[in-house]
C-alpha positions in Angstrom: -84.5 -195.9 -117.4 -87.8 -193.9 -115.9 -89.8 -196.8 -115.4 -87.4 -198.2 -113.0 -87.9 -195.0 -110.9 -91.5 -195.0 -111.1 -93.7 -195.7 -108.0 -96.6 -197.8 -108.5 -99.7 -196.9 -106.7 -100.3 -198.2 -103.0 -101.4 -201.7 -102.3 -103.7 -203.0 -99.6 -102.4 -204.8 -97.0 -102.2 -208.8 -97.7 -102.2 -211.6 -95.5 -99.6 -214.1 -95.1 -100.6 -216.3 -92.5 -100.7 -220.0 -92.7 -98.4 -222.6 -94.5 -96.8 -221.6 -98.0 -95.0 -224.4 -99.9 -92.3 -223.2 -102.2 -92.6 -225.7 -105.2 -90.2 -228.1 -106.8 -89.8 -227.8 -110.3 -90.5 -231.2 -111.6 -88.4 -232.3 -115.1 -88.9 -234.4 -117.7 -85.3 -234.7 -119.1 -84.0 -231.4 -119.6 -87.6 -230.1 -119.8 -89.8 -228.8 -117.2 -92.6 -231.4 -116.8 -95.6 -229.3 -116.7 -98.1 -232.0 -115.8 -96.3 -233.2 -112.8 -95.9 -229.7 -111.7 -99.8 -228.9 -112.1 -100.7 -232.3 -110.5 -98.3 -231.4 -107.6 -99.9 -228.1 -107.3 -103.3 -229.0 -106.9 -102.4 -232.0 -104.3 -101.0 -229.3 -102.2 -103.9 -227.1 -102.6 -106.2 -229.8 -101.4 -104.0 -230.3 -98.1 -104.4 -227.0 -96.0 -101.8 -224.7 -97.8 -102.3 -220.8 -97.9 -100.3 -220.5 -100.9 -97.6 -221.9 -102.9 -94.3 -220.0 -103.9 -93.2 -220.6 -107.4 -89.8 -220.3 -108.6 -87.8 -220.1 -105.2 -84.6 -221.6 -104.6 -86.4 -225.1 -103.7 -87.8 -224.7 -107.5 -84.3 -224.6 -108.7 -85.1 -221.2 -110.0 -81.6 -220.3 -110.4 -81.6 -222.9 -113.2 -84.4 -221.9 -115.1 -84.6 -219.2 -117.6 -86.9 -216.2 -117.6 -89.2 -218.2 -120.4 -89.1 -221.0 -118.2 -90.0 -219.3 -114.7 -92.9 -217.4 -116.7 -94.3 -220.8 -118.1 -93.9 -222.5 -114.5 -96.5 -219.6 -113.0 -98.5 -219.6 -115.8 -98.9 -223.9 -115.2 -99.4 -223.2 -111.6 -101.8 -220.4 -112.1 -103.9 -222.5 -114.3 -103.7 -225.7 -112.2 -105.0 -223.7 -108.8 -106.7 -220.5 -110.0 -108.1 -219.9 -106.4 -104.9 -220.1 -104.5 -102.3 -217.1 -103.9 -99.1 -217.2 -105.4 -95.8 -215.7 -104.3 -93.3 -215.5 -107.1 -89.4 -215.7 -106.3 -87.3 -212.6 -107.5 -83.9 -213.1 -107.3 -80.8 -211.4 -109.1 -77.9 -209.3 -108.8 -78.3 -206.7 -111.6 -80.8 -204.1 -110.3 -82.0 -203.2 -113.6 -82.7 -206.5 -114.9 -84.8 -207.4 -111.9 -86.7 -204.5 -112.3 -87.5 -205.2 -116.0 -88.6 -208.8 -114.8 -90.8 -207.3 -112.0 -92.7 -205.1 -114.6 -93.9 -208.4 -116.3 -94.6 -210.0 -113.0 -96.6 -206.9 -112.2 -99.0 -207.8 -114.9 -99.5 -211.7 -113.5 -101.7 -211.3 -110.3 -99.3 -212.2 -107.7 -100.3 -212.2 -103.9 -96.4 -211.0 -103.8 -93.0 -211.3 -104.8 -90.1 -212.8 -102.6 -86.8 -210.8 -102.8 -83.7 -211.7 -101.2 -80.5 -209.6 -101.1 -78.4 -209.7 -104.2 -76.1 -212.7 -103.9 -72.2 -212.5 -103.7 -72.6 -208.9 -103.9 -72.4 -208.2 -100.0 -73.7 -204.5 -100.1 -73.5 -202.1 -97.3 -76.7 -201.6 -95.6 -77.5 -198.1 -97.4 -77.1 -200.2 -100.3 -79.6 -203.0 -99.1 -82.1 -200.4 -98.2 -81.7 -198.8 -101.7 -82.2 -202.3 -103.3 -85.2 -203.2 -101.4 -86.9 -199.6 -101.8 -86.5 -199.6 -105.5 -88.0 -203.0 -105.9 -90.6 -202.1 -104.1 -91.3 -198.6 -105.2 -91.7 -200.4 -108.9 -93.8 -203.5 -107.5 -97.6 -203.7 -108.0 -97.9 -206.2 -105.5 -96.5 -206.6 -101.8 -93.1 -207.5 -101.4 -91.8 -210.2 -98.8 -88.1 -209.9 -97.7 -86.1 -212.8 -97.6 -83.1 -212.9 -95.0 -81.0 -215.6 -95.9 -77.2 -214.5 -95.2 -75.8 -217.9 -95.7 -77.1 -218.1 -99.5 -76.7 -214.4 -100.4 -73.6 -213.3 -98.4 -75.3 -210.1 -97.2 -76.9 -209.8 -93.5 -79.7 -207.4 -93.3 -79.2 -205.5 -89.9 -82.6 -205.2 -87.6 -82.3 -201.5 -88.2 -82.4 -201.8 -92.1 -85.4 -204.3 -91.7 -87.2 -201.6 -89.3 -86.7 -198.9 -92.0 -87.8 -201.3 -94.9 -90.9 -202.2 -92.9 -92.1 -198.6 -93.2 -92.6 -199.3 -97.1 -96.1 -199.7 -97.8 -95.4 -202.3 -99.8 -93.0 -204.3 -97.8 -95.2 -206.3 -95.8 -93.6 -209.8 -94.4 -90.1 -211.2 -94.1 -89.3 -214.9 -94.7 -86.8 -215.3 -92.1 -83.6 -217.7 -92.3 -81.3 -215.5 -90.9 -80.4 -217.7 -87.6 -80.6 -214.6 -85.5 -83.0 -215.1 -82.7 -82.7 -212.1 -81.0 -83.1 -210.1 -84.2 -86.5 -212.4 -85.0 -87.6 -211.7 -81.5 -87.4 -208.2 -81.7 -89.4 -208.0 -85.2 -92.0 -210.1 -83.7 -92.1 -207.8 -80.8 -92.3 -204.7 -83.3 -95.0 -206.3 -85.2 -94.5 -203.8 -88.3 -93.9 -206.9 -90.5 -95.5 -210.4 -90.6 -92.8 -212.9 -90.3 -92.9 -216.3 -91.6 -90.3 -219.1 -90.7 -88.1 -220.1 -93.3 -85.8 -222.6 -91.6 -88.0 -225.6 -91.2 -86.7 -226.7 -88.0 -87.8 -222.9 -86.5 -91.5 -223.1 -87.6 -92.5 -224.2 -84.4 -90.9 -221.6 -82.4 -91.4 -218.6 -84.6 -95.2 -219.0 -85.0 -95.4 -219.9 -80.9 -93.7 -216.3 -80.4 -96.0 -215.1 -82.7 -95.0 -215.4 -86.5 -97.8 -215.7 -88.7 -96.7 -219.0 -90.5 -94.0 -220.4 -92.9 -92.7 -221.2 -96.1 -91.7 -224.6 -95.7 -90.0 -226.8 -98.5 -90.3 -230.0 -96.2 -93.9 -229.4 -96.6 -94.2 -231.2 -99.7 -94.4 -234.2 -97.4 -97.0 -234.5 -94.8 -98.3 -231.3 -95.6 -101.5 -231.4 -94.0 -99.7 -232.3 -90.7 -97.5 -228.8 -91.1 -100.6 -226.9 -91.9 -102.2 -228.3 -88.6 -99.3 -227.5 -86.6 -99.4 -223.9 -87.7 -103.1 -223.7 -87.3 -103.1 -225.0 -83.7 -100.4 -222.8 -82.8 -102.2 -219.6 -84.3 -105.0 -220.5 -82.1 -103.1 -220.9 -79.2 -103.5 -224.5 -78.8 -99.9 -225.4 -77.7 -100.2 -228.9 -76.4 -102.1 -230.3 -79.4 -99.7 -228.4 -81.6 -96.7 -230.0 -79.8 -98.1 -233.4 -80.2 -98.7 -232.9 -84.0 -95.1 -231.5 -84.6 -93.4 -234.1 -82.6 -92.4 -236.5 -85.5 -91.7 -233.7 -87.8 -88.3 -232.6 -86.9 -86.8 -235.7 -87.4 -88.2 -235.7 -91.0 -87.0 -232.2 -91.5 -83.3 -233.2 -90.8 -83.7 -236.0 -93.3 -84.8 -234.1 -96.1 -82.1 -231.6 -95.9 -79.3 -234.2 -95.1 -78.6 -233.4 -99.2 -78.7 -230.2 -100.7 -82.3 -229.0 -101.3 -84.5 -230.1 -103.1 -82.6 -233.4 -103.8 -84.3 -235.0 -100.9 -88.1 -233.9 -101.4 -87.6 -234.8 -105.0 -86.1 -238.3 -104.1 -89.1 -239.0 -101.6 -91.9 -237.2 -104.2 -90.4 -239.8 -106.9 -90.6 -242.5 -104.8 -94.3 -241.6 -104.2 -94.9 -241.7 -108.0 -95.4 -237.8 -108.4 -92.6 -237.0 -110.4 -89.1 -237.8 -112.1 -86.2 -237.8 -109.5 -84.4 -235.4 -112.1 -82.2 -232.2 -110.9 -80.7 -229.3 -113.2 -76.7 -229.0 -112.8 -75.1 -228.2 -110.5 -77.7 -230.1 -108.1 -77.3 -233.6 -107.9 -79.7 -236.6 -106.5 -79.8 -237.5 -102.8 -77.6 -240.6 -102.2 -79.9 -244.0 -102.6 -79.4 -244.8 -99.0 -81.2 -242.0 -97.8 -84.2 -242.8 -99.5 -85.2 -245.5 -97.1 -84.7 -243.1 -94.2 -86.8 -241.0 -95.8 -89.5 -243.1 -96.7 -89.7 -244.8 -92.8 -89.6 -240.9 -91.5 -92.4 -239.9 -93.7 -94.4 -242.7 -92.6 -94.0 -242.5 -89.0 -95.1 -238.5 -89.4 -98.1 -240.0 -91.1 -99.6 -242.1 -88.6 -98.3 -240.6 -85.8 
């Protein structure tokens, strides 16, 4: 299809600095709970976030069909029209991904967040082609999502450096677990680097990352935003003090596959129902007391 090969006009350099929260998708029975989704987006928007990520893995995007994903995006856009939005764009079939991207190109997005195709495990030249074809067809900047433990594909440093030369590939969500690769990219300065592993937020931003995409920041949102702002301002001691209670909370929030613990705690706080779509399951009940205590400690520390 000719449109799959079309290159869109250049887009301006975008700013990805600060805290981005990858939204959970609330459910009411088997339907999306749009009222709770909108209320959650408005609450987060008032707590210092730079923007929101819609239909990422935390949003259970793999369990939403395309119509639901577009409806979720529309609901969030209506709730927080002033806030930049990044849309998750995953898949394994390049043609299907490009068709979805055509529809997203009309949505006024800040960016799309694109992982490698899961399970396929292409070679580095195949990964370069995958991301380049998507970036060529995108009307908005592209955030690379380097997360080999989910996709099975590792983006080599030289591949990332080559992709950084594309004018629409402007940022990286780093979940690689490769400290040497991360430091090399931070030193290069060609991509804006966002921490994708919540426990690595402090170190990544302290070494030059611009911010984070943090699922844990559904909870104690303002504190996470403050830590990033302090680090970017060079106020290391103040940032360390604000960060101190957060690692324990983060570890507990990932004690069951994400987003189960986040949804359990948000449900406990009355923001949504504790419902996930199969194959995701609820966090074990004993975890909730621990989560509640850690969230309270983080809020008061």
